[in-house]
N, C-alpha and C positions, 0 to 999 in steps of 0.2 A: 821336572822337564814333562811330565805327562799333561799338567795342566797349561801349558805353553803350545806344545805340538797337538796333544791328546792322545788318549791310549793307542798305542802301536803304530802311531803316524811316525813318518822320517821327513826329512827335508825334501826328500825326492818326490815323495806325495804331494807336498805343497809346490814343488816346481811344476808338476803336471796340473795341478789348478791353477797355478799362474798362466800356464800356456793356454787352457780354456777360457780364461779370464782374457787373454789376448786375442784369441779366434774371435769372441765374443764382441770386444772392442771394435776390431776390425770391420766385423759385419754392421755394427751399430753406427760406425762414424762412415760408413760407406756414401750414403746421400747427401752427408756434409763434412766433408774431411777437415774443414778449417772453422773454427769459431768465429763467426762475424765479430767485429769489433764492437757494434753497438749490444752485443749480447757476453762480452767477456766480463764485466764486473758482474752479471747476475751468476754467470758461470761459475766464477770465483766464489762469490757469496754463497751460492746452493752447494758446492762443494764443500765447503769448510763448515758450513752448518750442517750438513747432512752427515759427514763423517763424525762432528762431534756427537751430534743427536742417537745415530746408531751405535758406536762405540760405547758409549755410556748406558744408552738405553737396553742394547742388547744384555748388558751384564745386571741392568737394574731390573729388567724383566725377568731373567734367571733368577735372581735372587727374590722376586714376587712370585715365584714358581708358574709363571705363564709362558716360559720360554726353556728350551733345552740349554745347557752348559755350552758355550762355544770356546772351545782351548782360545787362549789368548791370541796367538797368531793368527788363526782361522777369524776370529773377531776383526782383527787388525786389518788382514788383507780384504776379508768382506766388506768391511766399513770404509776404508779408505781407497782401494781400487774399485771394487764391484760398485757401490754406492755413490762415494764421491766423485768417482769418474766416468764410468760407464752408464750408470743411470742419469747421472746430470748431462751427459752428451746426448744419451739417450730423448731426454726431455728436451734438449735444443733441436734435436731433429725432427720431434714430433709435436712441436709447439702449435702449429697451426692445423694439426690433426684434431678431430673431434674428443671429447673426454672419454666416449666409451673405446675408439680406437687405441687412446693411450692407455687406459686401464689393462686392455689386452695385449699390447706391447710389453708392457711393464711387468704384468703377472706373469705371462709366458717366460720372457728372456729369464725373470727372477726363478721361473720353476726349473729351467735348464740348468742354471746355476748352483740352485739349491740341491737339486738331483745328483749333479757332479760331484759338489762336495760331500753330500751323503755318500755316495757309493765310493769316493775317493778316501776321504776323511771319517766317515761315520758320526757327521755332525748331522744339524736338524733332523734329530730323530727323538721321537716319544712314542711309547705303545699306543696311547691314545690322546687325544686331543677333544676336550670341551664335549666330552660323552660320547666322541665317535672311536669305536674301536677298530680302529686301523692304523697300522706304521706309519703311512703316508697321510693321514689327515693332519698332522702338524706341520708338515712339509709343505703342502698345499695350502693350508690357512696361512702360513708366514708368505708365500709366494703372492697371493690374494692380498695381504697386508702392503707389499711393494706395490700393488696396484693403484695404491692412492698417492703415490710419490708424485703424480704430476699435480693432482688436485693440490696436495698442500704447500708443494712448490709455488704454485700459481699464487695461493693465498699469501705466503711469505712475502713472494714479491711483491705484491700489490700492498700489504699491510707495510712493508718496509718502503717499498718505493715512494707511497704517497707522504712520507715524511721525508723523503730524500735520506734516509739513514743508510749509512755503510756506501754512499757514493752511487744506492740505486735509484732508479725512478720507473713509474709504473711502465710495464713494459705491454705492447700491442703487437701480437704477431702479425696482424696485418697490415703494419706500417705506422 
């Protein structure tokens, strides 16, 4: 059970994390509460792609020693709810912003979530990371990695959209 929930964690701890996800989701979707029809295929594609990439990637990078172990339930809800739904919605809301603004939005919101998971579940924790001896270095680095979500998402949409793969088309944020 420890590999599923994490050491000393309970379902109640996960319910608190889910409440924080919900509050962040309400904040993220405030400017655009409904996905426009012309972005729905992109939203679905990005959600599925990121859920798969993050769930498998988190474990793979743990096995390679680049990440700390995320308990399975933490990995699942983080990949499915936070990355797959919340960050994809944030991408939709910020698609017309500059790449620097997007990077800051994604890094900062991910920092808030990762810090909450760290404080409640004890995840996102390593004593040092890439030679930086500080317990938050890893958490900050992983938050900055999430800042690349909009850059990679735009590339994926353009790459698959050019070939009309998965029902996608090149997306132009300006109309």
